[in-house]
mmCIF file as gemmi writes it, N, C-alpha and C atoms, coordinates in Angstrom:
data_model
loop_
_atom_site.group_PDB
_atom_site.id
_atom_site.type_symbol
_atom_site.label_atom_id
_atom_site.label_alt_id
_atom_site.label_comp_id
_atom_site.label_asym_id
_atom_site.label_entity_id
_atom_site.label_seq_id
_atom_site.pdbx_PDB_ins_code
_atom_site.Cartn_x
_atom_site.Cartn_y
_atom_site.Cartn_z
_atom_site.occupancy
_atom_site.B_iso_or_equiv
_atom_site.pdbx_formal_charge
_atom_site.auth_seq_id
_atom_site.auth_asym_id
_atom_site.pdbx_PDB_model_num
ATOM 1 N N . UNK Axp A 1 ? 110.214 127.486 47.377 1 0 ? 1 A 1
ATOM 2 C CA . UNK Axp A 1 ? 111.317 126.636 47.034 1 0 ? 1 A 1
ATOM 3 C C . UNK Axp A 1 ? 111.121 126.101 45.615 1 0 ? 1 A 1
ATOM 4 N N . UNK Axp A 2 ? 112.136 126.205 44.801 1 0 ? 2 A 1
ATOM 5 C CA . UNK Axp A 2 ? 112.051 125.751 43.428 1 0 ? 2 A 1
ATOM 6 C C . UNK Axp A 2 ? 112.424 124.274 43.334 1 0 ? 2 A 1
ATOM 7 N N . UNK Axp A 3 ? 111.776 123.59 42.395 1 0 ? 3 A 1
ATOM 8 C CA . UNK Axp A 3 ? 112.059 122.187 42.159 1 0 ? 3 A 1
ATOM 9 C C . UNK Axp A 3 ? 112.661 122.03 40.771 1 0 ? 3 A 1
ATOM 10 N N . UNK Axp A 4 ? 113.458 121.014 40.594 1 0 ? 4 A 1
ATOM 11 C CA . UNK Axp A 4 ? 113.954 120.646 39.276 1 0 ? 4 A 1
ATOM 12 C C . UNK Axp A 4 ? 113.169 119.413 38.844 1 0 ? 4 A 1
ATOM 13 N N . UNK Axp A 5 ? 112.615 119.468 37.654 1 0 ? 5 A 1
ATOM 14 C CA . UNK Axp A 5 ? 111.801 118.373 37.124 1 0 ? 5 A 1
ATOM 15 C C . UNK Axp A 5 ? 112.422 117.87 35.83 1 0 ? 5 A 1
ATOM 16 N N . UNK Axp A 6 ? 112.497 116.553 35.678 1 0 ? 6 A 1
ATOM 17 C CA . UNK Axp A 6 ? 113 115.936 34.455 1 0 ? 6 A 1
ATOM 18 C C . UNK Axp A 6 ? 111.818 115.552 33.585 1 0 ? 6 A 1
ATOM 19 N N . UNK Axp A 7 ? 111.743 116.146 32.409 1 0 ? 7 A 1
ATOM 20 C CA . UNK Axp A 7 ? 110.632 115.939 31.479 1 0 ? 7 A 1
ATOM 21 C C . UNK Axp A 7 ? 110.707 114.544 30.877 1 0 ? 7 A 1
ATOM 22 N N . UNK Axp A 8 ? 109.552 113.955 30.69 1 0 ? 8 A 1
ATOM 23 C CA . UNK Axp A 8 ? 109.444 112.64 30.062 1 0 ? 8 A 1
ATOM 24 C C . UNK Axp A 8 ? 108.58 112.745 28.8 1 0 ? 8 A 1
ATOM 25 N N . UNK Axp A 9 ? 109.014 113.561 27.835 1 0 ? 9 A 1
ATOM 26 C CA . UNK Axp A 9 ? 108.269 113.725 26.584 1 0 ? 9 A 1
ATOM 27 C C . UNK Axp A 9 ? 106.937 114.416 26.782 1 0 ? 9 A 1
ATOM 28 N N . UNK Axp A 10 ? 106.925 115.513 27.525 1 0 ? 10 A 1
ATOM 29 C CA . UNK Axp A 10 ? 105.701 116.24 27.857 1 0 ? 10 A 1
ATOM 30 C C . UNK Axp A 10 ? 105.773 117.67 27.326 1 0 ? 10 A 1
ATOM 31 N N . UNK Axp A 11 ? 104.628 118.343 27.327 1 0 ? 11 A 1
ATOM 32 C CA . UNK Axp A 11 ? 104.592 119.77 27.002 1 0 ? 11 A 1
ATOM 33 C C . UNK Axp A 11 ? 104.71 120.564 28.298 1 0 ? 11 A 1
ATOM 34 N N . UNK Axp A 12 ? 105.03 121.837 28.182 1 0 ? 12 A 1
ATOM 35 C CA . UNK Axp A 12 ? 105.113 122.692 29.367 1 0 ? 12 A 1
ATOM 36 C C . UNK Axp A 12 ? 103.749 122.75 30.052 1 0 ? 12 A 1
ATOM 37 N N . UNK Axp A 13 ? 102.678 122.855 29.267 1 0 ? 13 A 1
ATOM 38 C CA . UNK Axp A 13 ? 101.333 122.908 29.836 1 0 ? 13 A 1
ATOM 39 C C . UNK Axp A 13 ? 101.02 121.662 30.664 1 0 ? 13 A 1
ATOM 40 N N . UNK Axp A 14 ? 101.376 120.494 30.144 1 0 ? 14 A 1
ATOM 41 C CA . UNK Axp A 14 ? 101.067 119.255 30.871 1 0 ? 14 A 1
ATOM 42 C C . UNK Axp A 14 ? 101.879 119.158 32.162 1 0 ? 14 A 1
ATOM 43 N N . UNK Axp A 15 ? 103.114 119.624 32.132 1 0 ? 15 A 1
ATOM 44 C CA . UNK Axp A 15 ? 103.934 119.636 33.35 1 0 ? 15 A 1
ATOM 45 C C . UNK Axp A 15 ? 103.311 120.575 34.381 1 0 ? 15 A 1
ATOM 46 N N . UNK Axp A 16 ? 102.89 121.755 33.937 1 0 ? 16 A 1
ATOM 47 C CA . UNK Axp A 16 ? 102.267 122.719 34.849 1 0 ? 16 A 1
ATOM 48 C C . UNK Axp A 16 ? 100.982 122.158 35.453 1 0 ? 16 A 1
ATOM 49 N N . UNK Axp A 17 ? 100.171 121.548 34.628 1 0 ? 17 A 1
ATOM 50 C CA . UNK Axp A 17 ? 98.912 120.98 35.128 1 0 ? 17 A 1
ATOM 51 C C . UNK Axp A 17 ? 99.202 119.864 36.126 1 0 ? 17 A 1
ATOM 52 N N . UNK Axp A 18 ? 100.187 119.065 35.842 1 0 ? 18 A 1
ATOM 53 C CA . UNK Axp A 18 ? 100.561 117.94 36.71 1 0 ? 18 A 1
ATOM 54 C C . UNK Axp A 18 ? 101.059 118.431 38.077 1 0 ? 18 A 1
ATOM 55 N N . UNK Axp A 19 ? 101.867 119.497 38.1 1 0 ? 19 A 1
ATOM 56 C CA . UNK Axp A 19 ? 102.496 119.934 39.341 1 0 ? 19 A 1
ATOM 57 C C . UNK Axp A 19 ? 101.767 121.052 40.068 1 0 ? 19 A 1
ATOM 58 N N . UNK Axp A 20 ? 101.065 121.9 39.328 1 0 ? 20 A 1
ATOM 59 C CA . UNK Axp A 20 ? 100.396 123.034 39.957 1 0 ? 20 A 1
ATOM 60 C C . UNK Axp A 20 ? 98.871 122.893 39.979 1 0 ? 20 A 1
ATOM 61 N N . UNK Axp A 21 ? 98.341 121.944 39.228 1 0 ? 21 A 1
ATOM 62 C CA . UNK Axp A 21 ? 96.899 121.749 39.211 1 0 ? 21 A 1
ATOM 63 C C . UNK Axp A 21 ? 96.171 122.55 38.155 1 0 ? 21 A 1
ATOM 64 N N . UNK Axp A 22 ? 96.845 123.509 37.525 1 0 ? 22 A 1
ATOM 65 C CA . UNK Axp A 22 ? 96.269 124.279 36.426 1 0 ? 22 A 1
ATOM 66 C C . UNK Axp A 22 ? 97.399 124.942 35.65 1 0 ? 22 A 1
ATOM 67 N N . UNK Axp A 23 ? 97.018 125.673 34.61 1 0 ? 23 A 1
ATOM 68 C CA . UNK Axp A 23 ? 98.031 126.318 33.785 1 0 ? 23 A 1
ATOM 69 C C . UNK Axp A 23 ? 97.86 127.83 33.725 1 0 ? 23 A 1
ATOM 70 N N . UNK Axp A 24 ? 96.793 128.343 34.301 1 0 ? 24 A 1
ATOM 71 C CA . UNK Axp A 24 ? 96.472 129.768 34.203 1 0 ? 24 A 1
ATOM 72 C C . UNK Axp A 24 ? 97.547 130.636 34.842 1 0 ? 24 A 1
ATOM 73 N N . UNK Axp A 25 ? 98.316 131.327 34.004 1 0 ? 25 A 1
ATOM 74 C CA . UNK Axp A 25 ? 99.343 132.229 34.489 1 0 ? 25 A 1
ATOM 75 C C . UNK Axp A 25 ? 100.618 131.546 34.944 1 0 ? 25 A 1
ATOM 76 N N . UNK Axp A 26 ? 100.573 130.247 35.109 1 0 ? 26 A 1
ATOM 77 C CA . UNK Axp A 26 ? 101.725 129.506 35.608 1 0 ? 26 A 1
ATOM 78 C C . UNK Axp A 26 ? 102.653 129.094 34.473 1 0 ? 26 A 1
ATOM 79 N N . UNK Axp A 27 ? 102.072 128.724 33.339 1 0 ? 27 A 1
ATOM 80 C CA . UNK Axp A 27 ? 102.885 128.311 32.195 1 0 ? 27 A 1
ATOM 81 C C . UNK Axp A 27 ? 103.885 129.4 31.831 1 0 ? 27 A 1
ATOM 82 N N . UNK Axp A 28 ? 103.434 130.634 31.82 1 0 ? 28 A 1
ATOM 83 C CA . UNK Axp A 28 ? 104.31 131.758 31.484 1 0 ? 28 A 1
ATOM 84 C C . UNK Axp A 28 ? 105.458 131.891 32.483 1 0 ? 28 A 1
ATOM 85 N N . UNK Axp A 29 ? 105.163 131.659 33.761 1 0 ? 29 A 1
ATOM 86 C CA . UNK Axp A 29 ? 106.193 131.743 34.791 1 0 ? 29 A 1
ATOM 87 C C . UNK Axp A 29 ? 107.236 130.644 34.628 1 0 ? 29 A 1
ATOM 88 N N . UNK Axp A 30 ? 106.789 129.457 34.255 1 0 ? 30 A 1
ATOM 89 C CA . UNK Axp A 30 ? 107.725 128.342 34.045 1 0 ? 30 A 1
ATOM 90 C C . UNK Axp A 30 ? 108.603 128.625 32.822 1 0 ? 30 A 1
ATOM 91 N N . UNK Axp A 31 ? 108.011 129.133 31.759 1 0 ? 31 A 1
ATOM 92 C CA . UNK Axp A 31 ? 108.797 129.47 30.569 1 0 ? 31 A 1
ATOM 93 C C . UNK Axp A 31 ? 109.801 130.579 30.894 1 0 ? 31 A 1
ATOM 94 N N . UNK Axp A 32 ? 109.379 131.561 31.661 1 0 ? 32 A 1
ATOM 95 C CA . UNK Axp A 32 ? 110.284 132.648 32.047 1 0 ? 32 A 1
ATOM 96 C C . UNK Axp A 32 ? 111.455 132.132 32.887 1 0 ? 32 A 1
ATOM 97 N N . UNK Axp A 33 ? 111.195 131.134 33.723 1 0 ? 33 A 1
ATOM 98 C CA . UNK Axp A 33 ? 112.254 130.56 34.553 1 0 ? 33 A 1
ATOM 99 C C . UNK Axp A 33 ? 113.169 129.626 33.763 1 0 ? 33 A 1
ATOM 100 N N . UNK Axp A 34 ? 112.731 129.221 32.566 1 0 ? 34 A 1
ATOM 101 C CA . UNK Axp A 34 ? 113.475 128.276 31.735 1 0 ? 34 A 1
ATOM 102 C C . UNK Axp A 34 ? 113.57 128.779 30.3 1 0 ? 34 A 1
ATOM 103 N N . UNK Axp A 35 ? 114.286 129.872 30.056 1 0 ? 35 A 1
ATOM 104 C CA . UNK Axp A 35 ? 114.32 130.447 28.709 1 0 ? 35 A 1
ATOM 105 C C . UNK Axp A 35 ? 114.9 129.505 27.651 1 0 ? 35 A 1
ATOM 106 N N . UNK Axp A 36 ? 115.662 128.511 28.074 1 0 ? 36 A 1
ATOM 107 C CA . UNK Axp A 36 ? 116.249 127.565 27.115 1 0 ? 36 A 1
ATOM 108 C C . UNK Axp A 36 ? 115.193 126.746 26.383 1 0 ? 36 A 1
ATOM 109 N N . UNK Axp A 37 ? 114.005 126.604 26.949 1 0 ? 37 A 1
ATOM 110 C CA . UNK Axp A 37 ? 112.991 125.757 26.299 1 0 ? 37 A 1
ATOM 111 C C . UNK Axp A 37 ? 112.303 126.441 25.128 1 0 ? 37 A 1
ATOM 112 N N . UNK Axp A 38 ? 112.497 127.742 24.978 1 0 ? 38 A 1
ATOM 113 C CA . UNK Axp A 38 ? 111.862 128.438 23.85 1 0 ? 38 A 1
ATOM 114 C C . UNK Axp A 38 ? 112.431 127.973 22.514 1 0 ? 38 A 1
ATOM 115 N N . UNK Axp A 39 ? 113.582 127.357 22.543 1 0 ? 39 A 1
ATOM 116 C CA . UNK Axp A 39 ? 114.211 126.863 21.317 1 0 ? 39 A 1
ATOM 117 C C . UNK Axp A 39 ? 113.907 125.387 21.058 1 0 ? 39 A 1
ATOM 118 N N . UNK Axp A 40 ? 113.128 124.77 21.933 1 0 ? 40 A 1
ATOM 119 C CA . UNK Axp A 40 ? 112.805 123.348 21.813 1 0 ? 40 A 1
ATOM 120 C C . UNK Axp A 40 ? 111.42 123.164 21.206 1 0 ? 40 A 1
ATOM 121 N N . UNK Axp A 41 ? 111.124 121.974 20.687 1 0 ? 41 A 1
ATOM 122 C CA . UNK Axp A 41 ? 109.783 121.717 20.139 1 0 ? 41 A 1
ATOM 123 C C . UNK Axp A 41 ? 108.729 121.719 21.252 1 0 ? 41 A 1
ATOM 124 N N . UNK Axp A 42 ? 107.442 121.827 20.878 1 0 ? 42 A 1
ATOM 125 C CA . UNK Axp A 42 ? 106.364 121.874 21.88 1 0 ? 42 A 1
ATOM 126 C C . UNK Axp A 42 ? 106.369 120.675 22.835 1 0 ? 42 A 1
ATOM 127 N N . UNK Axp A 43 ? 106.6 119.482 22.295 1 0 ? 43 A 1
ATOM 128 C CA . UNK Axp A 43 ? 106.756 118.311 23.163 1 0 ? 43 A 1
ATOM 129 C C . UNK Axp A 43 ? 108.234 118.262 23.51 1 0 ? 43 A 1
ATOM 130 N N . UNK Axp A 44 ? 108.54 118.61 24.737 1 0 ? 44 A 1
ATOM 131 C CA . UNK Axp A 44 ? 109.929 118.728 25.158 1 0 ? 44 A 1
ATOM 132 C C . UNK Axp A 44 ? 110.626 117.366 25.131 1 0 ? 44 A 1
ATOM 133 N N . UNK Axp A 45 ? 111.862 117.332 24.701 1 0 ? 45 A 1
ATOM 134 C CA . UNK Axp A 45 ? 112.597 116.07 24.652 1 0 ? 45 A 1
ATOM 135 C C . UNK Axp A 45 ? 112.727 115.437 26.043 1 0 ? 45 A 1
ATOM 136 N N . UNK Axp A 46 ? 112.703 114.122 26.069 1 0 ? 46 A 1
ATOM 137 C CA . UNK Axp A 46 ? 112.899 113.381 27.305 1 0 ? 46 A 1
ATOM 138 C C . UNK Axp A 46 ? 114.227 113.79 27.933 1 0 ? 46 A 1
ATOM 139 N N . UNK Axp A 47 ? 114.225 113.905 29.239 1 0 ? 47 A 1
ATOM 140 C CA . UNK Axp A 47 ? 115.376 114.289 30.069 1 0 ? 47 A 1
ATOM 141 C C . UNK Axp A 47 ? 115.707 115.776 30.032 1 0 ? 47 A 1
ATOM 142 N N . UNK Axp A 48 ? 114.837 116.606 29.447 1 0 ? 48 A 1
ATOM 143 C CA . UNK Axp A 48 ? 115.004 118.057 29.555 1 0 ? 48 A 1
ATOM 144 C C . UNK Axp A 48 ? 114.736 118.433 31.01 1 0 ? 48 A 1
ATOM 145 N N . UNK Axp A 49 ? 115.578 119.274 31.572 1 0 ? 49 A 1
ATOM 146 C CA . UNK Axp A 49 ? 115.392 119.715 32.955 1 0 ? 49 A 1
ATOM 147 C C . UNK Axp A 49 ? 114.62 121.024 32.987 1 0 ? 49 A 1
ATOM 148 N N . UNK Axp A 50 ? 113.62 121.084 33.853 1 0 ? 50 A 1
ATOM 149 C CA . UNK Axp A 50 ? 112.831 122.299 34.047 1 0 ? 50 A 1
ATOM 150 C C . UNK Axp A 50 ? 112.922 122.727 35.507 1 0 ? 50 A 1
ATOM 151 N N . UNK Axp A 51 ? 113.125 124.009 35.72 1 0 ? 51 A 1
ATOM 152 C CA . UNK Axp A 51 ? 113.039 124.563 37.053 1 0 ? 51 A 1
ATOM 153 C C . UNK Axp A 51 ? 111.588 124.969 37.256 1 0 ? 51 A 1
ATOM 154 N N . UNK Axp A 52 ? 110.954 124.42 38.28 1 0 ? 52 A 1
ATOM 155 C CA . UNK Axp A 52 ? 109.564 124.741 38.576 1 0 ? 52 A 1
ATOM 156 C C . UNK Axp A 52 ? 109.539 125.741 39.731 1 0 ? 52 A 1
ATOM 157 N N . UNK Axp A 53 ? 109.252 127.009 39.426 1 0 ? 53 A 1
ATOM 158 C CA . UNK Axp A 53 ? 109.286 128.038 40.467 1 0 ? 53 A 1
ATOM 159 C C . UNK Axp A 53 ? 108.116 127.918 41.427 1 0 ? 53 A 1
ATOM 160 N N . UNK Axp A 54 ? 108.319 128.448 42.603 1 0 ? 54 A 1
ATOM 161 C CA . UNK Axp A 54 ? 107.228 128.555 43.567 1 0 ? 54 A 1
ATOM 162 C C . UNK Axp A 54 ? 106.301 129.644 43.058 1 0 ? 54 A 1
ATOM 163 N N . UNK Axp A 55 ? 105.038 129.333 42.956 1 0 ? 55 A 1
ATOM 164 C CA . UNK Axp A 55 ? 104.076 130.308 42.443 1 0 ? 55 A 1
ATOM 165 C C . UNK Axp A 55 ? 102.89 130.409 43.383 1 0 ? 55 A 1
ATOM 166 N N . UNK Axp A 56 ? 102.151 131.451 43.185 1 0 ? 56 A 1
ATOM 167 C CA . UNK Axp A 56 ? 100.878 131.602 43.874 1 0 ? 56 A 1
ATOM 168 C C . UNK Axp A 56 ? 99.807 131.624 42.801 1 0 ? 56 A 1
ATOM 169 N N . UNK Axp A 57 ? 98.62 131.243 43.163 1 0 ? 57 A 1
ATOM 170 C CA . UNK Axp A 57 ? 97.533 131.272 42.187 1 0 ? 57 A 1
ATOM 171 C C . UNK Axp A 57 ? 97.31 132.7 41.729 1 0 ? 57 A 1
ATOM 172 N N . UNK Axp A 58 ? 97.103 132.875 40.414 1 0 ? 58 A 1
ATOM 173 C CA . UNK Axp A 58 ? 96.821 134.223 39.931 1 0 ? 58 A 1
ATOM 174 C C . UNK Axp A 58 ? 95.52 134.75 40.53 1 0 ? 58 A 1
ATOM 175 N N . UNK Axp A 59 ? 95.495 136.01 40.837 1 0 ? 59 A 1
ATOM 176 C CA . UNK Axp A 59 ? 94.28 136.612 41.388 1 0 ? 59 A 1
ATOM 177 C C . UNK Axp A 59 ? 93.577 137.408 40.301 1 0 ? 59 A 1
ATOM 178 N N . UNK Axp A 60 ? 92.286 137.473 40.399 1 0 ? 60 A 1
ATOM 179 C CA . UNK Axp A 60 ? 91.503 138.226 39.425 1 0 ? 60 A 1
ATOM 180 C C . UNK Axp A 60 ? 91.77 139.719 39.617 1 0 ? 60 A 1
ATOM 181 N N . UNK Axp A 61 ? 92.054 140.398 38.536 1 0 ? 61 A 1
ATOM 182 C CA . UNK Axp A 61 ? 92.32 141.832 38.622 1 0 ? 61 A 1
ATOM 183 C C . UNK Axp A 61 ? 91.186 142.652 38.03 1 0 ? 61 A 1
ATOM 184 N N . UNK Axp A 62 ? 90.277 142 37.336 1 0 ? 62 A 1
ATOM 185 C CA . UNK Axp A 62 ? 89.156 142.717 36.739 1 0 ? 62 A 1
ATOM 186 C C . UNK Axp A 62 ? 87.924 142.578 37.622 1 0 ? 62 A 1
ATOM 187 N N . UNK Axp A 63 ? 87.222 143.669 37.75 1 0 ? 63 A 1
ATOM 188 C CA . UNK Axp A 63 ? 85.973 143.642 38.504 1 0 ? 63 A 1
ATOM 189 C C . UNK Axp A 63 ? 84.888 143.095 37.58 1 0 ? 63 A 1
ATOM 190 N N . UNK Axp A 64 ? 84.14 142.132 38.086 1 0 ? 64 A 1
ATOM 191 C CA . UNK Axp A 64 ? 83.054 141.552 37.306 1 0 ? 64 A 1
ATOM 192 C C . UNK Axp A 64 ? 81.82 142.452 37.369 1 0 ? 64 A 1
ATOM 193 N N . UNK Axp A 65 ? 81.142 142.541 36.264 1 0 ? 65 A 1
ATOM 194 C CA . UNK Axp A 65 ? 79.917 143.326 36.183 1 0 ? 65 A 1
ATOM 195 C C . UNK Axp A 65 ? 78.742 142.352 36.163 1 0 ? 65 A 1
ATOM 196 N N . UNK Axp A 66 ? 77.819 142.54 37.078 1 0 ? 66 A 1
ATOM 197 C CA . UNK Axp A 66 ? 76.654 141.683 37.123 1 0 ? 66 A 1
ATOM 198 C C . UNK Axp A 66 ? 75.47 142.422 36.491 1 0 ? 66 A 1
ATOM 199 N N . UNK Axp A 67 ? 74.893 141.84 35.468 1 0 ? 67 A 1
ATOM 200 C CA . UNK Axp A 67 ? 73.793 142.499 34.764 1 0 ? 67 A 1
ATOM 201 C C . UNK Axp A 67 ? 72.462 142.334 35.455 1 0 ? 67 A 1
ATOM 202 N N . UNK Axp A 68 ? 72.26 141.203 36.165 1 0 ? 68 A 1
ATOM 203 C CA . UNK Axp A 68 ? 70.999 140.961 36.834 1 0 ? 68 A 1
ATOM 204 C C . UNK Axp A 68 ? 71.267 140.577 38.281 1 0 ? 68 A 1
ATOM 205 N N . UNK Axp A 69 ? 70.331 140.936 39.174 1 0 ? 69 A 1
ATOM 206 C CA . UNK Axp A 69 ? 70.439 140.552 40.589 1 0 ? 69 A 1
ATOM 207 C C . UNK Axp A 69 ? 69.842 139.192 40.82 1 0 ? 69 A 1
């Protein structure tokens, strides 16, 4: 379920951290859901509306190499 959030002079990263607990891979999803913000300054104007999509935590796609046991 998507939420609508009213910005209070924040950056997209700070909104993501506040609502999702981190920004890894989520910031891009929020920007994609809100293409209108690409034309705004980094600190979004107060009362800008953001759609916060339902996301899942990004999963690791790279296999880690362990050099020592």
